[in-house]
PLY file of the C-alpha trace (Angstrom):
ply
format ascii 1.0
element vertex 243
property float x
property float y
property float z
element edge 242
property int vertex1
property int vertex2
end_header
-0.06 0.01 0.02
1.41 3.44 -0.98
1.46 6.52 1.20
-1.89 8.26 1.67
-1.73 11.94 1.39
-3.28 14.04 4.16
-4.99 16.88 2.34
-6.45 19.74 4.45
-9.80 20.88 3.06
-9.62 24.68 2.74
-7.01 24.40 5.47
-7.91 22.95 8.92
-11.36 24.36 8.41
-12.95 22.66 11.36
-10.78 24.86 13.61
-10.35 28.10 11.60
-12.20 29.95 8.95
-11.89 28.25 5.64
-9.58 29.31 2.99
-7.87 31.90 5.15
-4.16 32.05 6.19
-4.97 31.05 9.85
-6.72 27.91 8.51
-3.80 26.99 6.27
-1.22 27.57 9.01
-3.28 25.53 11.41
-3.31 22.69 8.83
0.50 22.84 8.45
0.92 22.74 12.18
-1.43 19.64 12.32
0.89 17.79 9.95
-1.07 18.03 6.61
0.86 16.97 3.57
-1.14 19.31 1.32
-3.46 22.23 1.43
-6.72 22.17 -0.72
-7.95 25.61 -1.72
-10.36 27.25 -4.10
-9.56 29.97 -6.51
-11.65 32.67 -8.18
-10.62 35.55 -10.27
-11.06 39.12 -9.02
-12.18 42.10 -11.15
-8.56 43.06 -11.84
-7.46 39.65 -12.91
-5.83 38.75 -9.65
-6.44 35.36 -8.04
-8.43 35.21 -4.81
-8.64 32.17 -2.52
-12.32 31.79 -1.56
-14.80 28.91 -2.08
-18.05 30.64 -3.12
-18.69 32.84 -6.16
-20.46 35.18 -3.78
-19.15 36.97 -0.65
-21.83 36.73 2.02
-21.33 33.26 3.38
-17.70 33.76 4.45
-17.11 37.53 4.61
-18.90 40.60 5.73
-19.36 41.74 2.01
-22.06 41.00 -0.47
-22.13 40.36 -4.22
-19.96 38.48 -6.58
-16.15 37.89 -6.01
-15.56 38.84 -9.67
-17.09 42.23 -9.19
-14.31 43.45 -6.80
-10.59 43.95 -7.19
-8.29 41.97 -4.98
-7.57 45.03 -2.94
-11.26 45.57 -2.35
-11.77 41.82 -1.45
-8.83 42.17 1.21
-10.58 44.93 2.97
-13.37 42.50 3.86
-13.41 40.48 7.07
-13.18 36.79 6.23
-12.84 35.49 9.75
-15.36 37.00 12.10
-18.19 34.70 10.85
-16.28 31.72 12.22
-15.56 33.24 15.68
-14.40 36.50 17.14
-10.89 35.29 17.61
-10.52 35.32 13.89
-11.91 38.77 13.19
-9.65 40.55 10.75
-8.63 37.50 8.72
-8.67 38.45 5.08
-9.34 36.78 1.72
-5.85 35.61 0.67
-4.31 36.06 -2.67
-3.20 32.81 -4.24
0.37 34.13 -4.07
0.06 34.39 -0.35
-0.86 30.70 0.05
1.81 29.58 -2.42
4.36 31.42 -0.35
3.06 30.00 2.95
3.17 26.43 1.66
6.47 26.63 -0.10
8.70 23.92 1.24
6.06 22.78 3.71
3.19 21.25 1.80
1.82 20.54 -1.68
-1.14 22.45 -3.05
-4.43 21.07 -4.41
-5.91 24.07 -6.20
-9.50 23.97 -7.34
-10.36 26.27 -10.16
-13.89 27.29 -9.53
-14.68 28.25 -13.03
-13.14 28.05 -16.49
-12.36 30.72 -19.07
-15.94 30.91 -20.01
-16.56 32.56 -16.62
-13.13 33.83 -15.73
-11.26 34.56 -19.01
-7.60 33.30 -18.74
-7.91 31.80 -15.23
-6.20 28.61 -16.00
-3.05 30.23 -17.44
-3.01 32.86 -14.61
-3.19 29.95 -12.01
-0.37 28.07 -13.81
1.74 31.21 -13.94
1.26 31.93 -10.26
2.22 28.40 -9.24
5.18 28.32 -11.50
6.55 31.73 -10.22
6.05 30.48 -6.64
7.84 27.25 -7.18
4.72 25.19 -6.56
4.75 23.24 -9.89
5.08 20.40 -10.75
4.12 19.25 -7.23
0.72 21.08 -7.16
-2.41 19.35 -8.24
-5.09 21.46 -10.18
-8.62 20.32 -9.93
-11.99 21.28 -11.27
-15.55 20.17 -11.89
-15.22 22.14 -15.19
-13.17 19.68 -17.24
-12.54 22.25 -19.91
-10.53 24.11 -17.35
-8.39 21.04 -16.88
-7.82 20.65 -20.65
-6.67 24.42 -20.56
-4.32 23.71 -17.68
-2.77 20.74 -19.54
-2.21 23.04 -22.58
-0.55 25.58 -20.43
1.46 23.22 -18.23
1.79 19.60 -19.57
3.90 18.82 -16.44
1.06 19.67 -14.03
-0.97 16.93 -12.30
-4.68 17.45 -12.85
-7.61 15.85 -11.15
-11.04 15.58 -12.47
-13.65 16.41 -9.75
-16.84 14.30 -10.29
-20.21 14.35 -8.69
-22.18 11.21 -8.46
-20.91 7.71 -9.25
-19.51 7.78 -12.84
-20.14 4.66 -15.05
-16.62 4.94 -16.58
-14.21 6.89 -14.30
-11.16 6.19 -16.46
-12.98 7.44 -19.55
-13.94 10.67 -17.86
-10.47 11.22 -16.79
-9.17 10.46 -20.27
-11.56 13.09 -21.85
-10.21 15.67 -19.34
-6.59 14.57 -19.94
-6.45 14.16 -16.15
-4.11 11.91 -14.31
-6.43 11.60 -11.29
-10.03 11.58 -10.15
-11.48 13.15 -7.03
-14.71 11.76 -5.80
-17.10 12.27 -2.87
-16.03 9.77 -0.37
-19.38 7.95 -0.07
-18.97 7.05 -3.75
-15.55 5.59 -3.34
-15.60 1.69 -3.11
-13.38 -1.14 -4.10
-14.82 -0.83 -7.58
-13.66 2.80 -8.18
-10.31 1.97 -6.66
-9.83 -1.05 -8.91
-10.86 0.79 -12.11
-8.66 3.81 -11.36
-5.76 1.59 -10.48
-6.02 -0.47 -13.60
-5.99 2.67 -15.52
-2.96 4.05 -13.77
-4.96 6.98 -12.35
-4.57 8.46 -8.83
-7.76 8.58 -6.68
-8.67 11.15 -4.05
-11.68 11.35 -1.79
-13.51 14.38 -0.34
-14.45 15.49 2.28
-13.79 12.86 5.01
-14.09 13.82 8.65
-15.25 10.59 10.40
-12.54 8.32 11.61
-14.30 5.14 10.48
-14.57 6.42 6.93
-10.89 7.59 6.97
-9.88 4.03 8.02
-11.97 2.45 5.24
-10.45 4.65 2.57
-6.96 4.07 3.91
-7.45 0.37 3.62
-8.71 0.81 0.05
-5.32 2.35 -0.72
-6.43 5.78 -1.94
-3.76 8.19 -2.91
-5.16 11.12 -0.70
-7.91 11.95 1.61
-9.29 15.39 1.85
-10.42 16.33 5.28
-11.41 19.34 7.54
-9.56 17.49 10.33
-5.89 16.87 9.25
-4.71 16.20 12.82
-7.29 13.40 13.15
-6.20 11.86 9.88
-2.51 12.19 10.80
-3.03 10.26 13.92
-4.87 7.44 12.04
-2.17 7.25 9.37
0.50 7.05 12.01
-1.36 4.14 13.63
-1.68 2.48 10.17
1.98 2.77 9.27
0 1
1 2
2 3
3 4
4 5
5 6
6 7
7 8
8 9
9 10
10 11
11 12
12 13
13 14
14 15
15 16
16 17
17 18
18 19
19 20
20 21
21 22
22 23
23 24
24 25
25 26
26 27
27 28
28 29
29 30
30 31
31 32
32 33
33 34
34 35
35 36
36 37
37 38
38 39
39 40
40 41
41 42
42 43
43 44
44 45
45 46
46 47
47 48
48 49
49 50
50 51
51 52
52 53
53 54
54 55
55 56
56 57
57 58
58 59
59 60
60 61
61 62
62 63
63 64
64 65
65 66
66 67
67 68
68 69
69 70
70 71
71 72
72 73
73 74
74 75
75 76
76 77
77 78
78 79
79 80
80 81
81 82
82 83
83 84
84 85
85 86
86 87
87 88
88 89
89 90
90 91
91 92
92 93
93 94
94 95
95 96
96 97
97 98
98 99
99 100
100 101
101 102
102 103
103 104
104 105
105 106
106 107
107 108
108 109
109 110
110 111
111 112
112 113
113 114
114 115
115 116
116 117
117 118
118 119
119 120
120 121
121 122
122 123
123 124
124 125
125 126
126 127
127 128
128 129
129 130
130 131
131 132
132 133
133 134
134 135
135 136
136 137
137 138
138 139
139 140
140 141
141 142
142 143
143 144
144 145
145 146
146 147
147 148
148 149
149 150
150 151
151 152
152 153
153 154
154 155
155 156
156 157
157 158
158 159
159 160
160 161
161 162
162 163
163 164
164 165
165 166
166 167
167 168
168 169
169 170
170 171
171 172
172 173
173 174
174 175
175 176
176 177
177 178
178 179
179 180
180 181
181 182
182 183
183 184
184 185
185 186
186 187
187 188
188 189
189 190
190 191
191 192
192 193
193 194
194 195
195 196
196 197
197 198
198 199
199 200
200 201
201 202
202 203
203 204
204 205
205 206
206 207
207 208
208 209
209 210
210 211
211 212
212 213
213 214
214 215
215 216
216 217
217 218
218 219
219 220
220 221
221 222
222 223
223 224
224 225
225 226
226 227
227 228
228 229
229 230
230 231
231 232
232 233
233 234
234 235
235 236
236 237
237 238
238 239
239 240
240 241
241 242
């Protein structure tokens, strides 16, 4: 059985506000091997780390992320919603997370919309990761498989993972259509069948978002390549016990 990557979902987001520097730092301190994060494009073309296309769930702003410049986004409070101790946390630029993780963890970057919504986002993400020294170790993911094709054109050396909803009939075929070397599935849909199909096709397989120890253990025993979790310290303890 190969090593299972401990991938912190939006950082250690059970303990700090998701997709903020405090959450990413907490994940690193918890022993995460990789940080998973979400990227949108701001009005000025800069890359902002935030999950939703709108602001109101995780900041004190309203409206679309794409309607504000990065400087305007950074004036918002992205931490107080989680708890008063995190008031003043801001929406990070992708460059900030790349710098934080350098030499400490890999990055799993989910592109939240392709060029039809954010013109040029794929090449912008690739450029940022290259300039920050995060490629070729970073993994670029998306539910928009056209974005993965654009990433492969911009950076053939980059690992890409096709995010899928539901249980696909032909996982290797979907990965091949996206020219992806990996699949990322919701953990409830990952069984021995999916592991066998992906392994036979030479694909890596990641599962999201796994917080219960029993499910972590099941997926480790299946031999997945990585588990995405809000609780990286919990997964680290389990992996140490399984070693």
